[in-house]
Structures are given as C-alpha cells and as structure tokens.
C-alpha positions as CSV (number, residue, x, y, z in Angstrom):
1,M,-231.2,2.4,-144.1
2,T,-229.3,3.8,-147.1
3,T,-227.4,7.0,-146.8
4,R,-227.3,8.9,-149.8
5,T,-224.0,10.5,-151.0
6,P,-223.8,14.3,-151.9
7,E,-222.7,13.1,-155.4
8,S,-225.9,11.0,-155.7
9,L,-228.1,13.8,-154.2
10,Q,-226.6,16.2,-156.8
11,R,-227.4,13.7,-159.6
12,F,-231.0,13.5,-158.3
13,E,-231.3,17.3,-158.2
14,E,-230.1,17.5,-161.8
15,K,-232.7,15.2,-162.9
16,L,-235.3,16.8,-161.1
17,R,-234.3,20.3,-162.5
18,S,-233.9,18.9,-165.9
19,Q,-237.5,17.5,-165.6
20,Q,-238.9,20.7,-164.2
21,T,-237.6,22.7,-167.2
22,L,-239.0,20.1,-169.6
23,L,-242.6,20.0,-167.9
24,E,-242.6,24.0,-167.8
25,R,-241.7,24.3,-171.4
26,N,-244.4,21.6,-172.4
27,M,-247.1,23.4,-170.5
28,L,-246.3,26.6,-172.2
29,T,-246.3,25.1,-175.5
30,A,-249.7,23.5,-174.7
31,V,-251.0,27.0,-173.7
32,K,-249.9,28.5,-177.0
33,E,-251.2,25.6,-179.0
34,G,-254.6,25.9,-177.1
35,R,-254.8,29.6,-178.0
36,Q,-253.9,28.9,-181.7
37,S,-256.7,26.4,-182.1
38,N,-259.2,29.0,-181.1
39,S,-258.3,31.2,-184.0
40,D,-260.0,29.2,-187.0
41,D,-263.4,30.5,-187.6
42,L,-264.8,28.6,-190.7
43,Q,-264.8,24.8,-189.9
44,D,-267.3,22.1,-190.4
45,A,-268.7,19.6,-187.9
46,A,-265.8,17.1,-188.3
47,D,-263.3,19.8,-187.9
48,L,-265.0,21.1,-184.7
49,A,-265.2,17.5,-183.3
50,V,-261.4,17.0,-183.9
51,Q,-260.7,20.4,-182.4
52,S,-262.8,19.6,-179.5
53,Y,-261.0,16.3,-178.9
54,Q,-257.5,17.8,-179.4
55,R,-258.5,20.6,-176.7
56,E,-259.5,17.7,-174.2
57,L,-256.3,16.0,-174.9
58,M,-254.4,19.1,-174.2
59,F,-256.3,19.9,-171.0
60,L,-255.5,16.3,-169.7
61,Q,-251.9,16.6,-170.7
62,G,-251.6,20.0,-169.0
63,T,-253.3,18.6,-165.8
64,Q,-251.0,15.5,-165.7
65,G,-248.1,18.0,-166.3
66,H,-249.1,20.1,-163.7
67,T,-249.3,17.3,-161.3
68,Q,-245.9,16.0,-162.2
69,L,-244.5,19.4,-162.0
70,T,-246.0,19.9,-158.3
71,Q,-244.3,16.6,-157.5
72,V,-241.0,17.7,-158.8
73,R,-241.1,20.7,-157.1
74,A,-242.0,18.9,-153.8
75,A,-239.1,16.6,-154.4
76,L,-236.6,19.6,-154.8
77,E,-237.9,21.0,-151.5
78,R,-237.1,17.5,-149.9
79,L,-233.7,17.8,-151.2
80,T,-233.3,20.9,-149.4
81,D,-234.7,20.0,-146.2
82,G,-232.7,16.6,-146.1
83,S,-235.9,14.4,-146.4
84,F,-235.4,13.5,-150.0
85,G,-235.6,9.6,-150.5
86,E,-237.8,9.1,-147.5
87,C,-241.2,7.8,-148.0
88,Q,-243.8,10.5,-147.0
89,L,-246.1,7.8,-145.7
90,C,-244.0,5.2,-143.8
91,G,-240.8,7.1,-143.4
92,E,-238.7,4.1,-144.9
93,Q,-236.1,4.8,-147.5
94,I,-237.3,4.8,-151.1
95,G,-235.2,2.3,-153.1
96,E,-232.4,3.6,-155.1
97,K,-233.8,2.0,-158.3
98,R,-237.3,3.7,-157.8
99,L,-235.6,7.0,-157.2
100,E,-233.6,6.5,-160.4
101,A,-236.7,5.9,-162.5
102,V,-238.9,8.4,-160.7
103,P,-236.9,10.8,-158.7
104,W,-239.9,12.9,-157.7
105,T,-241.7,10.1,-156.1
106,P,-242.8,10.7,-152.6
107,Y,-243.7,7.0,-151.8
108,C,-241.8,3.8,-151.4
109,I,-242.9,1.0,-153.8
110,S,-244.9,-0.8,-151.1
111,C,-246.9,2.5,-150.1
112,Q,-247.4,3.4,-153.8
113,E,-248.9,-0.2,-154.3
114,K,-251.2,0.5,-151.3
115,I,-252.5,3.6,-152.8
116,E,-253.0,2.1,-156.2
117,N,-254.8,-0.8,-154.8
118,G,-257.1,1.6,-152.8
119,E,-255.9,0.3,-149.5
120,I,-254.8,3.7,-148.3
121,E,-255.7,7.4,-149.6
122,D,-253.0,9.3,-151.4
123,P,-252.3,12.4,-149.1
124,V,-251.1,14.3,-152.2
125,R,-254.1,13.8,-154.3
126,A,-256.6,14.4,-151.3
127,A,-255.1,17.8,-150.6
C-alpha cells in the first residue's frame, strides 16, 4: 500500500483545481455559443443542418464536461476526507501513474477495465 505524501496530495489538488477551472470555463463558453447560435434568423436548409449538428456537438461536449466536472469535484472531496487514491470499488490503491494521468479517476485500472468490459456496473453512472 502506497502512502501519499503531503506534497503529492498538494500536487494532485492543484491539478484537480486547474482542471475544475478549465471545465467550468469551457462549459460557460459552450452555453454562450449555444445562445448566440440561436440569433441567426435567415438561413437555408444547409445552414440549419450545420447549426443543428453544431448544437448536438456542443450538447455532447457539455454533457461530457459536466460528467468530468462531477468526477473532479468528487476527487477533491476524497482529498478532503482522506480517501483520495483509493479505488471506490475494491478499496485498493490506485497506481501513481494512473493518478498522474487522470487524477479524478475513482477506480484502479483493474476495476476500470471490468467496467469497460461490462463485467461490473459503474456505480457513478448508475446513480
């Protein structure tokens, strides 16, 4: 079992806070762009099709951004309560390299693979 140092926990917190700020900014930009795209009145069928596609893309990006923002906030809560770096399914420590790459992950690589292969249900998405 790896014990995380206060320095490494601080580094993860900084990464998470930076990601949180980026996601919040991106979501606000997407909302503004979505509102602006409604302002054009005179468009032909091709323009309307492109606009519809762009709205769908912004919606998808917003949904994914919201999901990741929720995960980032949950990771910050785990930092506060002392459970950061523990897999939320099996309780094992999440590998340092995995946390470096995806500090908001709630699962170790083994449990993540099981979720992706459909062997177990993702409790975060099920909720």
